C-alpha positions as CSV (number, residue, x, y, z in Angstrom):
1,X,0.0,0.0,0.0
2,X,1.4,3.4,-1.0
3,X,1.8,6.3,1.4
4,X,-1.0,8.1,-0.4
5,X,-3.3,5.1,0.0
6,X,-2.4,4.7,3.6
7,X,-3.3,8.4,4.2
8,X,-6.6,7.9,2.4
9,X,-7.6,4.8,4.4
10,X,-6.5,6.4,7.6
11,X,-8.8,9.4,6.9
12,X,-11.7,7.2,6.2
13,X,-11.1,5.1,9.3
14,X,-10.9,8.2,11.5
15,X,-14.1,9.6,10.1
16,X,-15.9,6.3,10.5
17,X,-14.6,5.7,14.0
18,X,-15.5,9.1,15.3
19,X,-19.0,9.1,13.8
20,X,-19.6,5.5,15.0
21,X,-18.4,6.4,18.5
22,X,-20.8,9.2,18.7
23,X,-23.7,7.1,17.6
24,X,-22.9,4.3,20.0
25,X,-22.4,6.9,22.8
26,X,-26.1,7.9,22.2
27,X,-27.2,4.3,22.1
28,X,-25.3,3.1,25.2
29,X,-26.2,6.2,27.1
30,X,-29.8,5.0,27.0
31,X,-28.7,1.5,28.1
32,X,-27.0,2.9,31.2
33,X,-29.8,5.3,32.0
34,X,-32.3,2.4,31.7
35,X,-30.4,0.5,34.3
36,X,-29.8,3.4,36.6
37,X,-32.6,6.0,36.4
38,X,-35.3,5.4,33.8
39,X,-37.1,2.8,35.9
40,X,-37.6,5.3,38.7
41,X,-38.4,8.4,36.5
42,X,-40.5,6.9,33.7
43,X,-41.8,3.6,35.1
44,X,-42.2,4.1,38.9
45,X,-43.3,0.9,40.7
46,X,-43.0,-0.5,44.2
47,X,-40.5,-3.2,43.0
48,X,-37.2,-1.7,41.7
49,X,-36.5,-4.8,39.5
50,X,-39.9,-4.5,37.9
51,X,-39.3,-0.8,37.1
52,X,-35.9,-1.8,35.6
53,X,-37.6,-4.5,33.5
54,X,-40.0,-2.0,32.1
55,X,-37.2,0.4,31.3
56,X,-35.3,-2.4,29.5
57,X,-38.5,-3.1,27.5
58,X,-38.2,0.4,25.9
59,X,-34.5,-0.4,25.5
60,X,-35.6,-3.5,23.5
61,X,-38.0,-1.5,21.4
62,X,-35.0,0.3,19.9
63,X,-33.7,-3.0,18.6
64,X,-37.1,-3.7,16.9
65,X,-36.5,-0.7,14.7
66,X,-33.0,-1.6,13.8
67,X,-33.8,-4.2,11.1
68,X,-36.2,-1.6,9.5
69,X,-33.4,1.0,9.6
70,X,-31.0,-1.6,8.2
71,X,-33.4,-2.4,5.4
72,X,-34.2,1.3,4.5
73,X,-30.6,2.5,4.8
74,X,-29.3,-0.7,3.1
75,X,-31.6,-0.2,0.1
76,X,-30.6,3.4,-0.5
77,X,-27.0,2.8,0.5
78,X,-26.7,0.1,-2.2
79,X,-28.5,2.5,-4.7
80,X,-27.0,6.0,-4.0
81,X,-23.9,5.3,-1.9
82,X,-22.7,4.7,1.6
83,X,-21.7,8.3,2.6
84,X,-25.0,10.1,2.3
85,X,-26.8,7.5,4.4
86,X,-24.1,7.7,7.1
87,X,-24.6,11.4,7.4
88,X,-28.4,11.0,7.8
89,X,-28.0,8.3,10.4
90,X,-25.8,10.5,12.5
91,X,-28.4,13.4,12.4
92,X,-31.3,11.1,13.4
93,X,-29.5,9.5,16.2
94,X,-28.2,12.8,17.7
95,X,-31.5,14.5,17.4
96,X,-33.4,11.7,19.2
97,X,-30.8,11.6,22.0
98,X,-30.9,15.4,22.6
99,X,-34.7,15.2,22.7
100,X,-34.5,12.6,25.5
101,X,-32.5,15.1,27.5
102,X,-35.5,17.5,27.7
103,X,-38.3,14.9,28.2
104,X,-40.7,15.4,31.0
105,X,-40.9,12.5,33.5
106,X,-43.8,10.4,34.7
107,X,-44.3,12.7,37.7
108,X,-44.9,15.6,35.3
109,X,-47.0,14.3,32.4
110,X,-47.9,10.7,33.5
111,X,-48.1,8.0,30.9
112,X,-47.2,10.4,28.1
113,X,-43.6,10.3,29.4
114,X,-42.8,6.6,28.7
115,X,-44.7,6.9,25.4
116,X,-42.4,9.8,24.2
117,X,-39.4,8.0,25.5
118,X,-40.3,4.9,23.5
119,X,-40.9,6.9,20.3
120,X,-37.5,8.5,20.6
121,X,-35.9,5.1,21.3
122,X,-37.5,3.8,18.0
123,X,-35.8,6.7,16.2
124,X,-32.5,5.7,17.8
125,X,-32.8,2.1,16.8
126,X,-33.8,3.0,13.2
127,X,-30.7,5.2,12.9
128,X,-28.3,2.7,14.4
129,X,-29.7,0.0,12.2
130,X,-28.4,1.9,9.2
131,X,-25.3,3.2,10.8
132,X,-23.4,0.0,11.5
133,X,-23.5,-1.5,8.1
134,X,-22.5,1.7,6.3
135,X,-19.7,2.5,8.7
136,X,-17.9,-0.9,8.4
137,X,-18.5,-1.1,4.7
138,X,-17.1,2.3,3.7
139,X,-13.8,1.3,5.5
140,X,-13.9,-2.3,4.2
141,X,-14.3,-1.0,0.6
142,X,-11.6,1.6,0.9
143,X,-9.0,-0.8,2.3
144,X,-6.8,-3.5,0.7
145,X,-7.7,-7.2,0.7
146,X,-4.7,-8.3,2.9
147,X,-5.3,-5.9,5.8
148,X,-9.1,-5.6,5.7
149,X,-9.5,-7.3,9.0
150,X,-7.4,-4.7,10.7
151,X,-8.8,-1.6,9.0
152,X,-12.4,-2.7,9.2
153,X,-12.1,-3.5,12.9
154,X,-11.6,0.2,13.7
155,X,-15.2,1.2,13.2
156,X,-16.0,-1.6,15.6
157,X,-14.0,0.3,18.2
158,X,-16.9,2.8,18.1
159,X,-18.9,0.5,20.3
160,X,-16.5,0.4,23.3
161,X,-15.5,4.0,22.4
162,X,-19.1,5.2,22.7
163,X,-19.7,3.0,25.8
164,X,-16.5,4.4,27.3
165,X,-17.6,7.9,26.6
166,X,-21.2,7.4,27.9
167,X,-20.0,5.5,31.0
168,X,-17.3,8.1,31.7
169,X,-19.8,11.0,31.7
170,X,-22.2,9.1,33.9
171,X,-19.4,8.1,36.3
172,X,-18.2,11.7,36.6
173,X,-21.7,12.9,37.3
174,X,-22.2,10.0,39.8
175,X,-19.0,11.0,41.6
176,X,-19.7,14.8,41.7
177,X,-23.5,14.7,42.4
178,X,-25.7,13.3,45.1
179,X,-28.0,10.5,44.1
180,X,-30.9,13.0,44.5
181,X,-29.4,15.6,42.2
182,X,-28.4,13.0,39.6
183,X,-32.0,11.6,39.6
184,X,-33.5,15.0,39.5
185,X,-31.6,16.7,36.6
186,X,-28.0,15.4,36.4
187,X,-28.9,12.5,34.1
188,X,-30.0,14.9,31.4
189,X,-26.6,16.4,30.9
190,X,-25.0,13.6,28.9
191,X,-28.1,13.4,26.6
192,X,-27.8,17.1,25.8
193,X,-24.1,16.8,25.3
194,X,-24.8,14.6,22.2
195,X,-25.8,17.7,20.2
196,X,-22.2,19.0,20.4
197,X,-20.8,15.7,19.5
198,X,-23.0,15.3,16.5
199,X,-21.8,18.7,15.0
200,X,-18.2,17.4,15.4
201,X,-19.1,14.1,13.8
202,X,-20.8,15.7,10.8
203,X,-17.9,18.0,10.1
204,X,-15.6,15.0,9.9
205,X,-17.9,12.6,8.1
206,X,-18.8,15.0,5.3
207,X,-15.1,15.1,4.3
208,X,-15.0,11.4,3.5
209,X,-15.0,10.3,-0.1
210,X,-17.5,7.7,-1.4
211,X,-16.5,4.0,-1.5
212,X,-14.5,3.2,-4.7
213,X,-15.8,-0.4,-4.7
214,X,-19.4,0.9,-4.7
215,X,-18.7,3.5,-7.5
216,X,-17.1,0.8,-9.7
217,X,-20.0,-1.6,-9.1
218,X,-22.6,1.1,-9.7
219,X,-21.4,1.6,-13.2
220,X,-21.9,-2.1,-14.1
221,X,-25.1,-2.7,-12.1
222,X,-27.9,-3.8,-14.4
223,X,-30.1,-5.6,-11.9
224,X,-33.8,-4.5,-11.7
225,X,-34.5,-6.2,-8.4
226,X,-34.5,-4.4,-5.1
227,X,-31.4,-5.2,-3.0
228,X,-33.4,-7.0,-0.3
229,X,-34.9,-9.3,-3.0
230,X,-31.4,-10.1,-4.3
231,X,-30.2,-10.8,-0.8
232,X,-32.8,-13.3,0.1
233,X,-32.8,-15.0,-3.4
234,X,-29.0,-15.5,-3.7
235,X,-27.4,-14.7,-0.3
236,X,-29.8,-16.3,2.2
237,X,-27.0,-18.5,3.5
238,X,-24.8,-15.5,4.2
239,X,-27.7,-13.9,6.0
240,X,-28.2,-16.9,8.3
241,X,-24.5,-17.1,9.0
242,X,-24.4,-13.5,9.9
243,X,-27.4,-13.9,12.3
244,X,-25.9,-17.0,13.9
245,X,-22.5,-15.5,14.3
246,X,-23.8,-12.4,16.1
247,X,-25.8,-14.3,18.8
248,X,-22.9,-14.9,21.3
249,X,-21.3,-11.6,20.5
250,X,-24.5,-9.5,21.1
251,X,-25.8,-11.3,24.1
252,X,-22.5,-11.5,26.0
253,X,-21.8,-7.8,25.4
254,X,-25.0,-6.6,26.8
255,X,-24.8,-9.0,29.8
256,X,-21.3,-7.6,30.6
257,X,-22.1,-3.9,30.0
258,X,-25.8,-3.5,30.9
259,X,-26.8,-6.4,33.2
260,X,-23.7,-5.8,35.4
261,X,-25.1,-2.4,36.4
262,X,-28.3,-4.1,37.6
263,X,-26.6,-7.0,39.3
264,X,-24.0,-5.0,41.3
265,X,-26.6,-2.5,42.6
266,X,-29.7,-4.7,43.1
267,X,-28.2,-8.1,43.6
268,X,-25.0,-7.2,45.5
269,X,-26.1,-4.0,47.1
270,X,-23.0,-2.2,45.9
271,X,-22.9,1.5,44.7
272,X,-23.6,2.1,41.1
273,X,-20.0,3.3,40.7
274,X,-18.8,-0.3,41.1
275,X,-20.4,-1.3,37.9
276,X,-19.8,1.9,36.1
277,X,-16.0,1.8,36.8
278,X,-15.7,-1.8,35.7
279,X,-17.4,-1.0,32.4
280,X,-15.4,2.1,32.0
281,X,-12.0,0.4,32.4
282,X,-13.1,-2.7,30.6
283,X,-14.2,-0.6,27.6
284,X,-10.9,1.2,27.5
285,X,-9.1,-2.2,27.2
286,X,-11.7,-3.4,24.7
287,X,-11.1,-0.4,22.5
288,X,-7.4,-1.1,22.3
289,X,-7.7,-4.9,21.7
290,X,-10.3,-5.0,19.0
291,X,-7.9,-3.9,16.2
292,X,-5.4,-6.5,17.4
293,X,-8.0,-9.2,17.0
294,X,-8.8,-7.8,13.5
295,X,-5.1,-7.9,12.6
296,X,-4.8,-11.4,13.9
297,X,-7.7,-12.5,11.6
298,X,-5.7,-11.2,8.6
299,X,-2.9,-13.6,9.6
300,X,-4.7,-16.8,10.7
301,X,-8.2,-16.3,9.3
302,X,-11.6,-14.9,10.5
303,X,-13.1,-18.1,11.8
304,X,-10.3,-19.2,14.1
305,X,-10.3,-15.9,15.9
306,X,-14.1,-15.7,16.1
307,X,-14.3,-19.3,17.4
308,X,-11.8,-18.6,20.1
309,X,-13.9,-15.7,21.3
310,X,-17.2,-17.6,21.3
311,X,-15.8,-20.7,23.1
312,X,-13.9,-18.5,25.6
313,X,-17.0,-16.5,26.3
314,X,-19.0,-19.7,27.1
315,X,-16.4,-20.5,29.8
316,X,-16.1,-17.0,31.1
317,X,-19.8,-16.6,31.6
318,X,-19.5,-18.6,34.8
319,X,-16.2,-17.1,36.0
320,X,-17.6,-13.6,35.4
321,X,-20.3,-13.8,38.0
322,X,-18.2,-15.7,40.5
323,X,-15.8,-12.8,40.4
324,X,-18.6,-10.2,40.8
325,X,-19.8,-12.1,43.8
326,X,-16.5,-11.3,45.6
327,X,-17.7,-7.7,45.9
328,X,-14.1,-6.6,45.5
329,X,-13.9,-3.6,43.2
330,X,-10.6,-4.7,41.6
331,X,-11.9,-8.2,40.9
332,X,-15.1,-6.8,39.4
333,X,-13.1,-4.6,37.1
334,X,-11.0,-7.6,36.1
335,X,-14.1,-9.7,35.4
336,X,-15.6,-7.1,33.0
337,X,-12.2,-6.4,31.3
338,X,-11.4,-10.1,30.5
339,X,-15.0,-10.6,29.4
340,X,-14.7,-7.7,27.0
341,X,-11.4,-8.8,25.7
342,X,-12.9,-12.2,24.8
343,X,-15.8,-10.3,23.2
344,X,-13.3,-8.4,21.1
345,X,-12.1,-11.7,19.6
346,X,-15.6,-12.0,18.0
347,X,-16.1,-8.3,17.3
348,X,-12.7,-7.5,15.8
349,X,-12.9,-9.8,12.7
350,X,-16.7,-9.4,12.4
351,X,-16.8,-6.4,10.1
352,X,-14.5,-7.8,7.5
353,X,-15.9,-11.3,7.9
354,X,-19.5,-10.2,7.3
355,X,-18.6,-7.8,4.5
356,X,-16.9,-10.6,2.6
357,X,-20.1,-12.7,2.7
358,X,-22.0,-10.5,0.2
359,X,-21.5,-9.1,-3.3
360,X,-21.1,-5.3,-3.7
361,X,-24.5,-4.5,-5.2
362,X,-26.3,-5.9,-2.1
363,X,-23.6,-5.7,0.5
364,X,-25.1,-2.8,2.6
365,X,-28.5,-4.4,2.6
366,X,-27.2,-7.9,3.4
367,X,-24.9,-6.8,6.1
368,X,-27.4,-4.5,7.7
369,X,-30.4,-6.9,7.6
370,X,-28.5,-9.9,8.8
371,X,-26.7,-8.0,11.5
372,X,-29.8,-6.2,12.8
373,X,-32.2,-9.3,12.7
374,X,-29.7,-10.9,15.0
375,X,-29.9,-7.8,17.3
376,X,-33.6,-8.5,17.9
377,X,-33.0,-12.1,18.8
378,X,-29.9,-11.4,20.8
379,X,-29.1,-7.9,22.0
380,X,-32.6,-6.6,22.4
381,X,-33.7,-9.3,24.8
382,X,-30.4,-10.0,26.5
383,X,-30.8,-7.6,29.5
384,X,-34.5,-8.4,29.7
385,X,-33.8,-12.2,29.9
386,X,-30.9,-11.7,32.2
387,X,-32.9,-9.6,34.7
388,X,-35.9,-11.9,34.4
389,X,-33.8,-15.0,35.1
390,X,-32.1,-13.4,38.0
391,X,-35.4,-12.2,39.4
392,X,-37.1,-15.7,39.0
393,X,-34.3,-17.9,40.3
394,X,-32.3,-15.5,42.5
395,X,-29.1,-16.9,40.9
396,X,-26.8,-16.0,38.1
397,X,-26.3,-19.6,37.0
398,X,-29.3,-19.4,34.6
399,X,-27.9,-16.2,33.1
400,X,-24.6,-18.0,32.5
401,X,-26.4,-20.9,30.9
402,X,-28.3,-18.5,28.6
403,X,-24.9,-17.0,27.4
404,X,-23.5,-20.5,26.8
405,X,-26.5,-21.5,24.6
406,X,-26.0,-18.4,22.5
407,X,-22.3,-19.2,22.2
408,X,-23.2,-22.7,20.9
409,X,-25.4,-21.2,18.2
410,X,-22.5,-19.0,17.1
411,X,-20.1,-21.9,17.0
412,X,-22.5,-23.8,14.7
413,X,-22.8,-20.8,12.4
414,X,-19.1,-20.3,12.2
415,X,-18.5,-24.0,11.4
416,X,-21.0,-23.7,8.6
417,X,-19.3,-20.6,7.1
418,X,-16.4,-20.5,4.7
419,X,-13.1,-18.7,5.5
420,X,-13.0,-15.4,3.7
421,X,-9.6,-13.9,4.7
422,X,-8.0,-12.1,1.7
423,X,-11.0,-12.3,-0.6
424,X,-11.6,-9.4,-3.0
425,X,-14.7,-7.2,-2.5
426,X,-14.7,-6.3,-6.2
427,X,-17.1,-9.1,-6.8
428,X,-20.5,-9.1,-8.4
429,X,-21.8,-12.7,-8.2
430,X,-22.4,-14.8,-5.1
431,X,-23.1,-18.4,-6.0
432,X,-25.7,-20.5,-4.3
433,X,-23.0,-22.3,-2.3
434,X,-21.8,-19.0,-1.0
435,X,-18.5,-18.8,-3.0
436,X,-17.7,-15.4,-4.5
437,X,-16.7,-15.0,-8.2
438,X,-15.7,-11.9,-10.1
């Protein structure tokens, strides 16, 4: 790769990473707020766990909108380009998050408060459903075949980056405010901060050039079918592999980063800072290690790295809660950090691996629809199921068994997939067996 090309890909990676970090900041901010304050402010009940469950229901609603967002953004992304849709997704996500910061609570307007919160959550989910596919594609399609795993893993860092940013803001507020002040008005500050971040993200994202792979494919595209029709006619196997491969990754991530906040406060009677600090430090390490896993996938293949993460997470799901039960802050931090490092082994090679499953003319649609359908079955319900299992059995063992079952599904999907390391994205035909030809 020439110096000029390295400079170009670095610019694209930076723009994609910053924009994705902002979008995930918005999304994870809601997750943390649902665990810490939304149950009390928007769903007041006599049972704290019930209020938290109701708050996580609105959290899950955001996932229901993600496949719709993936379908709409994917369709137009495959028709008019990746860049325009990425700008739109950032505007939608930022606008919805800012609006949450000025919402009246249940005490002020009654049932209208959770209704408005749910509607804004739907907008968030719709925007994020289109963001993820476009962000990883525009990097994958700018990079070279031999280092795609490394370059495409950087937008994936937006997830821990956004979580890191959201958790850091909440941790600072928790440390500098009383619980009463945070519950009264302090929680609104990070939501309103999103407006400033969106302006910065737009300025950077508008400077990125369109994907050269997309531009080349657009000149030769003669298909008359909608991208989604092409995906399910010719790439259905890739869609199923994408869904299955994300199950362990999605579920384990939200158990580690969202359910931990519920468990340490409600189950272990520890201050919320114990969970927030663990997620904060774990996310920082997660951010650093994701590109390393992506780079390793360029050397030994996508599947071996991904399989290591899925199998490792199955084992760690039991160790994780045993370490939390010590109530030792250092051990809790270590538990979350190791869990997120194992998650990174799945998340790092994921962007390149999924991109390589689909031909260019339907890549945005296939990647988004497959990825977001799995989000409904996995990430949307993970905190809900984890809280419900803990409430029902009073133990974390059922939660660990839940994670293990999802890891088993991912292992099956990976074993059914082909190795894609080093494949060209300048491909227009995907055969029924899933092999790409130029």
